[in-house]
N, C-alpha and C positions, 0 to 999 in steps of 0.2 A: 189181914189174913182172911179176907172174905172170899168165898167161892163164886159169888155172883159177879159178873162182869160189870164194869162201870159204863156209864152212858157214852163216854167219849171213846171207849175201846170198841164199842159195837159199830159195825158197818151196816149200811142199808142193804137190803136184799139186792143181789145181782152185782154188787160192787166188790172189788178186791183191793187189797192193800197195794199191789204192784201197779194198779192202773189208776193214777191220780186223775182227777177230773180236769179236763182241758178248759182253759178260759179262752174264748175267742180272741184272736189277734186283731189288732187294728191294722189298717193299711200301712202306716208308718212302721210299726213293729215288724210286719211281714217283710217290707222292703229292706229294713235294717238287717233282718236275718238273711235275706237273699244276698245282700252285699257281703256279709260275713261268709256265707257259703261259697260265693264266687272267689273271695280271697283265699279261702281254705283250699279250693280246687287249684288255684294258681300256685299256692305253696306246695301242694301235693305234686303238681306237674314239675316244679323246679326240683323237688326232692327226687322224683323218678328220673329226671334227666341227669342229675348228678350221679345217681347209681348206675345209669346206663353208660356214663362216660368212662367207666372202668373197664379194663380188658384190652384185647387187641382191636385193631381197626375194624376187622370184619365183625367181631362181636359187638362193637360199639354201634356199627351201622344197623345190624339186625335189631339190637335192643332199642335203638332210637326209633326205628319204624314201629316197633311194638308199643313203645311209650306214646308216640304220636297217635296211633290208632286208639289206644286205651283212653287217652286224654280227650280225643274227639268224641268218643262214645260217652264218657262221663259228662262232658260239657253239654252234649245233646240231651242226655237224660236230665241233667240239672235244669237246663233251659226249659225243657218240656214240663218238668215238675213245677218250676216257678210260674210258668204261664198258666198251668192248671190251677195253682193256688190263687193266682190273681183273678182268674175267671170265676173261681168259687166265691170270691169276695164280691163279685158282681161287677168287676171292671170290664166294661164292654169296649173300651177304646174309642167311643164316640160314634161309631157306625155299626149297625147290625146287619148291613146289607149283604156282606159277603164274609164267610168264615175266614178266608185267606187274608182279607183286609184286617179282620179282628185279630187274627194271630200275629200279623205284622205289627199292628199297633201295640199289642201286648209285649212283643219283643222290643219295640222301641222304648216302651215305658220301662221295662226291666233294665235296658242298657242306659237310658237317660238317668234313672234314679240311682242305679248302681255306680254310674260314672266310669265303668270299665266295660270292656267287651271281651268276654272269654273266647268267643269264636274268632275274633281277629288275631288273638295270640296263638291259637291252635292252628290257624290257617297258615301253612308254611309254603304256600304257592309262590309267595314273594321271594325271589332269589336274593342272596346276599351279593355284595359287590365282588367278592372273590369268585363266586360261581359264575357270575355274568362275565367277568374278565376271562376265566378259563374257557367258557363257551365261545367268546369272541376270538380268543387265540386259536381254538380248534377250527373255527370257521375260516380264519385267515390261513391256517396251515393247509386245510383242505383245498382252498382256492389256489394256494401256491403250488401244491402238488398237481392240481389239474392243469395249471398253466405250464408247468414243466413238462408234463406228458404231451400236451398239445405241441409245444415247441420241439420236443424230441421227435414226434411223429412227422412234423413238417420239415425238419432239417435232415439232409442226407449227410451223414458224417463220413470221415475218411475210413473209419473202421468198416462201415457197411460197404463202401466201394471196394475196399481191399478184400473183404470176404466174398463178394460177388466174383471178383477176378480169380480168386483162389478156387472157388467152386467150379468155375468154367474150366480151369486147367485140370482139376482133379477128375472132372466128369469124363474127359477123354481117356483117363487112365482107369476109370471104373471105381474110383474111390470117393468117399464123402467125408465131410467134416462132422464130427460128433462133439457136441457141447458137453463138457464135464464140469460139474458143480465144484467150485473152489472151496474145499473144506479141509485142507491140510493133507489129504491123501490123494489129491488130484493127479499127481505125477504117476503114482502106482496104478490108478484106475485107467489112466491114458495108455499105459503100457499093457494093461490087462486086455484092453479092447484090441 
């Protein structure tokens, strides 16, 4: 029941209880932490994609775009922070000639040590088989339609010949042929004219 504080309860000047003193990390500890952070980001990405998979198709598509953008931002920030931390430890990547080369070697070190590539997972430029198949079908269908139009323009059908003869006969009487869209009311519209 003493009013004087004990020596172990006293803090040095400028230090607070909420700010524990940091012990410098070794390279191995830092790389281990980087691997854990990468795996946590991947888990977060999976969770976000699962949440985005709920709802209607339009909502899913919009949510998926948002998730992809957010994950790419997060992975870029994480990659940048990891590279900065490695640089603060003094890892220079072997050559100090060019900062771009140094940054590239830091990236390769992070990827090699981590054993995973966050950027390759978030890069969705690679199409799936079903998307490729749909694109191929669409191209084939477009080519088919183009061939059909070319053939129809080259062939003079019996209908065209009959219409020309009918127009010549009606021309003498001062009449013309009016095309009416077949929509279920075409008989009434024909009488209307």
